[in-house]
C-alpha positions in Angstrom: -6.4 -11.5 7.6 -8.6 -8.4 7.5 -11.8 -10.2 6.7 -12.5 -10.8 10.4 -12.4 -7.1 11.3 -13.1 -5.5 7.9 -16.0 -3.3 8.9 -14.2 -2.1 12.0 -11.0 -1.3 10.1 -12.9 0.5 7.3 -14.4 2.9 9.9 -11.0 3.3 11.6 -9.0 3.9 8.4 -11.4 6.6 7.0 -10.3 9.1 9.6 -7.3 7.6 11.5 -4.1 9.6 11.9 -1.8 7.0 10.3 -4.1 6.4 7.4 -6.0 9.6 6.6 -3.3 12.1 7.6 -0.1 10.2 6.9 -0.2 7.3 4.4 -2.9 8.4 2.0 -1.5 11.9 1.5 2.0 10.3 0.9 0.9 7.7 -1.5 -1.4 10.0 -3.5 1.3 12.6 -3.6 3.7 10.1 -5.2 1.0 9.1 -7.6 0.8 12.6 -8.9 -1.6 13.7 -11.6 -3.7 10.6 -12.4 -6.3 12.3 -14.7 -7.0 10.0 -17.6 -4.7 7.2 -16.4 -5.6 3.5 -16.0 -4.8 2.8 -12.4 -4.8 -0.6 -10.7 -5.4 -0.5 -6.9 -3.8 -3.7 -5.6 -5.1 -4.7 -2.1 -7.7 -2.0 -2.4 -9.1 -2.5 1.1 -12.4 -0.6 1.7 -11.8 1.6 -1.3 -10.4 4.8 0.3 -7.6 5.1 -2.2 -9.7 4.0 -5.2 -12.4 6.6 -4.4 -9.8 9.4 -4.3 -8.1 8.2 -7.5 -11.5 8.2 -9.2 -12.2 11.7 -7.9 -8.9 12.8 -9.4 -9.9 11.5 -12.8 -8.4 8.0 -13.0 -10.0 4.9 -14.5 -9.7 2.4 -11.6 -9.5 -1.4 -11.5 -8.4 -3.3 -8.4 -8.7 -6.2 -6.1 -8.6 -7.4 -2.5 -8.6 -10.9 -1.0 -11.3 -9.8 1.5 -14.8 -10.1 0.1 -16.1 -7.7 2.7 -13.5 -5.1 1.7 -14.4 -5.4 -2.0 -18.1 -5.1 -1.1 -17.3 -1.9 0.9 -15.1 -0.6 -1.8 -17.7 -1.1 -4.5 -20.2 0.8 -2.4 -17.8 3.6 -1.7 -16.9 4.0 -5.4 -20.6 3.7 -6.4 -19.9 1.3 -9.2 -17.3 3.5 -10.9 -14.4 1.1 -10.4 -13.9 -2.5 -11.5 -13.0 -4.2 -8.2 -12.8 -7.9 -7.7 -12.1 -10.5 -5.0 -8.6 -11.8 -5.7 -5.6 -13.1 -3.8 -2.5 -11.3 -5.0 -0.4 -14.3 -4.3 -1.9 -15.6 -7.6 -1.5 -14.0 -11.1 -3.8 -11.2 -12.3 -5.1 -13.3 -15.1 -7.8 -10.8 -16.1 -5.4 -7.9 -16.4 -3.6 -7.7 -19.8 0.2 -7.1 -19.7 1.2 -3.5 -20.3 -2.3 -2.2 -19.7 -1.9 0.0 -16.5 -0.3 3.4 -16.3 -0.1 3.2 -12.5 -0.3 0.6 -9.8 -1.0 1.5 -6.2 -0.1 -0.9 -3.4 -0.7 0.8 0.0 0.4 -0.9 3.2 0.2 -4.4 2.0 3.5 -5.6 0.6 4.8 -6.7 4.0 2.0 -9.3 4.3 3.3 -11.4 1.4 5.8 -14.3 1.6 6.8 -14.1 -2.0 7.1 -10.4 -2.5 9.3 -10.7 -5.6 6.6 -12.7 -7.4 3.9 -10.1 -6.5 6.1 -7.2 -7.6 7.0 -9.0 -10.9 3.3 -9.5 -11.7 2.6 -5.8 -11.0 5.5 -5.0 -13.3 3.9 -7.2 -16.0 0.7 -5.2 -16.0 2.4 -1.8 -16.2 3.1 0.1 -19.4 6.8 0.6 -20.1 6.5 4.2 -18.9 4.2 3.3 -16.0 4.9 3.4 -12.3 4.2 1.5 -9.1 3.6 3.5 -6.0 3.7 1.6 -2.8 4.0 2.1 1.0 5.0 -0.3 3.7 6.1 -0.2 7.3 9.3 1.6 7.8 12.0 -0.9 8.9 13.2 1.3 11.7 9.7 1.4 13.2 9.6 -2.4 13.2 13.0 -2.6 14.8 12.0 -0.1 17.6 8.8 -1.9 18.3 10.0 -5.5 18.1 13.7 -5.2 19.2 16.4 -7.6 18.3 18.6 -7.0 15.3 17.6 -4.4 12.8 18.8 -6.8 10.1 16.6 -9.7 11.1 14.2 -11.0 8.4 11.2 -12.9 9.8 7.4 -13.1 9.7 5.9 -11.7 12.9 2.4 -12.3 14.3 0.9 -9.4 16.3 -2.1 -7.1 16.4 -2.5 -4.4 13.9 -3.6 -2.1 16.7 -2.4 -2.2 20.3 -5.9 -1.3 21.4 -7.8 -3.9 19.3 -7.8 -7.6 18.7 -6.8 -7.3 15.0 -4.3 -10.2 14.4 -2.0 -10.0 11.4 1.1 -11.7 10.1 3.7 -9.4 8.5 7.4 -9.5 7.5 10.0 -7.4 9.1 13.2 -6.8 7.0 15.8 -4.1 6.6 15.8 -1.4 3.9 18.5 -3.2 2.0 16.3 -6.3 1.6 13.3 -4.2 0.6 15.3 -2.5 -2.2 16.9 -5.7 -3.3 13.4 -7.2 -3.9 12.5 -4.2 -6.1 15.6 -4.8 -8.2 15.0 -8.5 -8.5 11.4 -7.9 -9.7 12.7 -5.5 -12.4 12.1 -2.1 -10.8 14.2 1.0 -10.3 13.5 3.5 -7.5 12.4 6.8 -8.9 11.6 8.3 -5.6 11.8 7.3 -1.9 9.7 9.1 0.6 9.8 9.0 4.4 6.5 10.8 5.0 5.9 13.6 7.4 2.4 14.0 8.9 0.2 16.6 7.3 -0.4 19.8 9.4 -4.0 18.9 10.0 -2.9 15.9 12.1 -1.4 18.3 14.7 -4.9 19.7 15.3 -6.8 16.4 15.4 -4.1 14.0 16.8 -1.4 16.1 18.4 0.4 13.1 20.2 0.6 11.1 16.9 1.8 14.1 15.0 4.5 14.7 17.6 5.6 11.1 17.4 5.7 11.0 13.6 7.8 14.1 13.5 10.5 12.2 15.4 10.3 8.6 14.0 8.7 7.6 10.6 6.1 4.8 10.8 5.9 4.1 7.0 8.1 4.4 4.0 6.8 5.0 0.4 8.4 4.5 -3.0 7.6 5.4 -6.6 9.1 2.6 -8.7 9.5 2.4 -12.5 10.2 -0.6 -14.7 13.8 -1.1 -15.4 14.6 -1.3 -19.2 14.6 -4.9 -20.3 18.0 -6.2 -21.6 
């Protein structure tokens, strides 16, 4: 979906309120100390998370379905990360099982039809003591924006930005369903975070900061593999 507007989005996400001052701090905070860890950046986009993970001492591999995003991410990370074009709807055949200490999946889970299959594959590549850190749209935000029943589960086509023609297709679903998918894929929730905007956003984007102090836009999780029976 992003290939059509990949360059525009990359410029936008680098300094936008919801990306730079809200989601990235939340996701990287849940990731914790990554120094020396093998980290897989799933749906790496233009490489903003990968670059920060590298700067914090991680060894980074990753992928994105958009060739333009991968090209931008490789340039941003200056060849320090192994990033490939790959559709996460398909298995990660080049990643051995149990080889990653951490997987990051930022603002992408809601685009997939078979989320349990994706989560199960990410569990496969994790070490037994590894973790998956992911963020997705907060179900309350979707309900406020789209209306209808909060408990409705459906794929919705809309624009990623109200000011731009950036068409996407994403799933809305309640928190119960999100958590049930984690359990079905073999994960336990170690931490659930409804992010608050960082203070710098109040100076740069006061209206967005005020809005996010009232209603969360995203929700983030740190998941750990459940012990196998």
